[in-house]
N, C-alpha and C positions, 0 to 999 in steps of 0.2 A: 504493500500500499504506500509505503514512503518512497519506494524507488531506490533503495540502498542496498549495498552489498551486505549479506548476512553469513554467519558460520551455520551452515544448514543443519550440521548434525550436533551442534552444541546444545546441552541441556540448559535449563534456565536457572540453575542454582548459582548464587552470586560469584563464588569462588572459582567457578569454572567457566565464566564468561567474561572475566576481566580482560579489558583490551580487545575484545573480539571485534568491535565496531571501529574501523580505521577511517581517516580522513584522507581521500586521494591527494596526492601532490597537485598544487595548482587549483585546488577547488575554489569555486566562486563562493561569494557571500551566500547566495541562495542555497548552494549545495551544502555548505557548512550549517546553515540553519536547519536543513532537513536532517542532517546527520546528528546534530546535538538535541534535537527535539525527540523527546521520548521518556527519559527518566521523570521528568516532572509530570508527565501524563500519568504514569504508573503511580507515582505518590498521590496525585490528585484523585485518584479513584477511591482512595481511603476516606476522602473528604465528601463522599457521595453515598456512603454505605447506609443501610437501613437505619442506623442509629442517628444519622443526620436526619432522615425522614421523620423520625418519630419526635425529635426535639423540635423540628421546625413546624410540624403539623400541631403538636400540642401548643407551641407558642403562638402560632397564627390563630389557632381557633380560640384559645382562651383571652388572648390579649391584643389580636389584630396585628397591626403593622408596627407598633412602636418598638419591637425587639429586633427589627431588621438591622439596626446599627451594631447589634452584637455579632450578627453575621458578618458584617463589614469589618468590624475591628478584629475579630478572630481570624478572619482571612488575611488581613493585613500582618497580623503577629505571625501566622503561618508562613507567609512570603519572607519575612525577615529571617525567621529560624531555619526555614528550608534552604534559603540561599547560604547561610552559614554552614549547614551540613554539606551542601554540594562543594563549597569552597574547601572545607576540611578534607573531603575525599579526593578532590582532584589535586590539591597541593601535596598532600602527605601520602597518598596511595593506600590509605588505611581508612576503615570506617570507624564510626563513633564507638561501636562496641569494642573493637579491638584496642583502639586507643585507651578506653577505659580499663580494660584488664591489664594493659602494659603500665598504666599510670597509678592506679590505686591499689591499696592493699588487697590481697585476696578476699577477705571478708567483706570489704566494701564492694568490690566489683561483682561478687556473688550476690550481694544484695540487690545491686543495681540490675543484675540478669533476672532475679525473681521479680522485680518491679516490671521490666520489660515484658516477662512472659505473662504477668497478670494482665498488663495492657493488651497483649495479643489474644488472650483468652477472653477478655471483656469484648473486643472487637469481634471475635469469631462468634461469640454468644449472640451479638447483634446480627451477625450474618445469618446463623441458624434461624433465629426468630424471624428475620425478615423474609428469608427464601421459604420458610415453612408456611408463613402467612401467605406468601405469593402462591404457593401451591394450594392452599385452602381457598383463596379467592378465585383462582383461575381454573382449578381442577375439581373443587368441590370436596376435597378430602377433609378429615378432621385435623386440628392443629397438631395433635401428637403424632399422627400419621405423617404429617407434613415435616415435623422435626426429624423423623426417622428417615424419610426420603432424603434429607440434606446430607445424610452419611455418604450417599453415593457421589457426592461432589468430587470425591478422590478420583473418580473416573474421568471427570474434567481435567483435573490436574495431570494424570497420566497421559490423556490425549495431547497435552501441550508439550510433552516431553520431546526433545529433539527438534523443536520448531525453529529454534534460532530465536535470539533475544528481540531482534528487530520485528520478526513476525509475531512474536508475543506482544510487542508494543502496539502493532497494528490491529491484532485482535482486540486488545483493550481499548483502543480508540473506536472500534466498532461498538462496543458495549457502552462506552460514554456517549457516543452518538445516539444510541437507542435510548439512553436515559434522557438526554437532552430533547429529542423529538417528542418523546412522550410528555414531558413536563410543559415544554412550550405549546404543544398541541392543546393540553388541558387549560392552559392560561387563556386560550381562545374561547374556552366554553364558560368561563367565569367572568363576572363583571367586577373589575377591580377599580378602586378609588385611587387613580394614580397620583393625584396630588398628595393624598395621605401616605402612599407608598414612598414618595421621595422624602416626605417629612419623616418617615420612620428611620430613614438612614442617618439623621441627625442624633448624636449621642444625647442621652438624657438619663440623669441619675434618678429622676423621679420614676421612671419606667422599671427600675430595679428596686424600689422602695419595700416591695413585700417579699416574704420568704419564697413564694411559689415562682414569681418571675425570676429571682435570683437563682433558684434551683434550676430553672429552665436555661438561664443564661450560661450557668457553669456547665450544663449539659451541652449546650451548643458549642461553648469553647472547647469541651473535651472531645466533642465529635468532629471539630474542625482541625484542631492542633494535636493530632494524635501523637502520642510519645514514641510509639514504635516506627512511625513514619520518619522520625529523625534518624534512626538507625538505618532505616531502608534507604533513604535517599544518599546518605554518605557512602554507601556502598555501590549502589547500581550506576552512579555517575561513573564509576571506574570501568564501566563496559566500554567506554570510549577510550581508544588508544591516544594517549597525549604525550608528546615529547616533553622532557623534564627541564627544558630551558624557560626562563621567565616569560619570554614573549608567548610561547605556546601555552604555557598555563594561564597567562592573562587572557589569552584568546578563549580558551576552554571555559574559564569562569565567566566571561561576558556572554557567550552563547547560552551557556547553562542557565545563567540568570535570567535570560529572555525566555527559555523554555519553562523556567519555574513560575515566573511572574505570569505568563500567558495561561499555563495550565491551572494555576491555583485561582486566577481571575475567572476562568471558565467554572471552576468548582464553586466559587462564590455566587456567581450568577444562577447556578443550578440550585443551590441551597436557599438563596433568596427567592427563587421561583417557587420552591416547595412551600415556604412560609407564606408568600403572597397567594398561592392558591387556597391554603388552608384558612387564611384571614378573609379572603373574598367569598369563598364558598360557604364557610361555617360562621365566623365571627360576625360578619355584617348580615347574616341572615338569622342570627339569634341562636345558633348552635355553638354555644360557647364551652361546652363540655365534651368536645370531641377530643379525647385524650388516647384513643386507640385507633390504629391504622385500619383495622377491618372496618370499624364504624365509619371512618372517612370514606372507604372504598364504597360502601353500600349507600352512603348518603350523597355521593356525587351524582348518582343518576337522577334522582328526583330534582336535585338542586340545580343541576346544569342543563337537565332536559336532554341528555344525550347518553345512551349506553356506552358509547365509545370512550368517554371520559374515564368511566371506572375500569374498563378493560386496559386503556393506556397506563393507568394507575398501577395495575397489577403487573404488567410487562415491564414497566420502568422499575418497580420494586424488585422483581426478579433479577433484572440486569444489573442493579446495584449490588445485590447480594452476590452474584456470581463474580462480578469483576473484583470485588473486594476480597473474595476468598483467594483469588490468585496472589494479590499483593500481600495479604496476610501470611501466606505460605512463604513468600520470599523472605518477609520480614522475620519470620520465625527461624529461617536458616541463617540470616545475618546475625541475630542476637546469639544463636547457639554457637555458630562458628567463632564469633567475635569474643564473646565472654568465656566460652568453655574450650576453645579450640577443638570442637567436636563437629564432625560432619557425618551425616546420615543422608540417605536418599530422600528427595523432596517428597515423594508419596508416603514415606514413613513419617515424616514431619507432619504431613497433612492429616494422616490418620491419628496421630497422637493428640494434635490440637483439636480436631473436630470431635474425637472421642471424649476429650475433657469438657468441651463446650456443650455436648449433648445432654450430659447429666444435668446441670442447673437449668438448662432450657426445658427439658422434659419435666423436671421437678417443678419449675415455675408454672408451666401451663397446666400441670396435672393438680397442683395444690391451689393455685391462685385462680385457675379457670382460663378459658380461651380468650377472655376479653382483658387479660393482663399484660398482653404483648407490648403495648405502649408504654406502660409504667416500667416493665422490665428493660426496655430498649434505652429509655431515658437514664434509668439507674446505671446501666452499663457505660454510657457516655459520661456520667459524673465520676465513675470510677476511673476512667481515662483521664479526666482533668486533674484528679487527685495524684496520679502517677506522673503527670507531665513535668513538674519541677525537677524530678529525679533524672530526667533525661536532658533537660535544659541546662542543669548546672555544669556538667562536664563539657557539653558543647560550648558553652560561653567561655568557660575557663580555658579550653584547649585553643579556640580560635582567637583568643586574647593574648596568648603567649607567643613572643617572637621565636623562641627557641623551637617552637613546634611549626609556626606558620611562616617563618622568615619575612620577607618583605610583603606577604599577603596576610599579615596579622591584622586584626580589626582595627579600625581607626577609633579615636576617642569617642566620637559620635555614635558610632555603631555599637561599641561596648557599652555606652550609657544607655542607649535604647535597648539593647538586649537585657541588660540587668534590670531596667525598668519593666520589661515584660515579665521577667522572672519574679520580681517582688509583687508586681501587681497580681499575677496569677496565684501566686502563693497566699497573699492576703485574701484574695477572693474565696480560695479553697477553705481557709481558715474560718473566714466569716460564715461560709455555708455550713461547715461543721458545727459552729456555735448555734446557728439558727436551727439546724435540726435536732441538736441536743436540748434546746430550750423547751 
């Protein structure tokens, strides 16, 4: 799809595709853009998973458009952090997990690994619940049966083995396009108050004055700035073969920054579209208690007057879950190889992660009922936000050290911005925990 050379027989596990995509001598600017675009797209997929759908649907239905600014600010924070990750991987040739193992004491690095695995499990839990719900909505099966069907997505992973990293990126682009087409078509079926939509992007502390909007804002943050994506991006940028001279590194950083900003901007637009659809279809029509995705699906028909809107909703949700499954598998490989120096086949990693996620997913729907998916999804995203500072801290520290980054060390302003994000997110998490315990 990208029209680029690939390694046809290469598997997609990170350590085995490093430097597999080369830049031809004398390549034009356009050719270089096509070559470097890809890793940001894979990272952005994690920003469109079912957890994002749940937080945005609940935020839009309960509060309307005012929390759109949280989507905007979270996306801007993600762009800053992902650019740091990409630069770390390009300049040093090592990912964040590997740096952490080599920099910190074994007990500390093991704790960081556990935190990263918790984040991956929370993400996979969201993917299980999202795909199970899609099966229920599109096929009419019960939710527990849908959960069990998600166990077979390992076949999807096996089917991607040996496709080459560039072809994998092209497949993921197709899934992202599917999500975007489904959502933007749904926007045509609802009647949005566009002046209020633009107003919603203006930051407002008043919009976060209550415990419930703050809880949802933290969920949106966790769903957007996923901690395991920081490890993932620092690894997959190394699939591009880059010469080690300063000029080549600088060029790679510049093109990768473009890829990151473009991809995460697309993710932001998609997440904002989900919230706008929920606010327009539900909040403006008096359905302010739509907190479950399946309720949103069934209400779309009578509200929009078109059965196609609900079908597109289900298809988009399924595409979101399946695309995130792939990036979650790679992220699991990255953290396992980086923190533990342990390599296992990707399909085995997929089985382990999915097997562990199936247990709480099944327990949740069996104990809390089939209408608990929305609450479980939002809760999983809050867990991600709580884990985020543990991944941000080493990233900011490493990219701010000249002994690690050389001339590509963070500027004073970049360091100040990154630490501001770290403390802001940490304070928000602590505030949320205090609110929940009150």
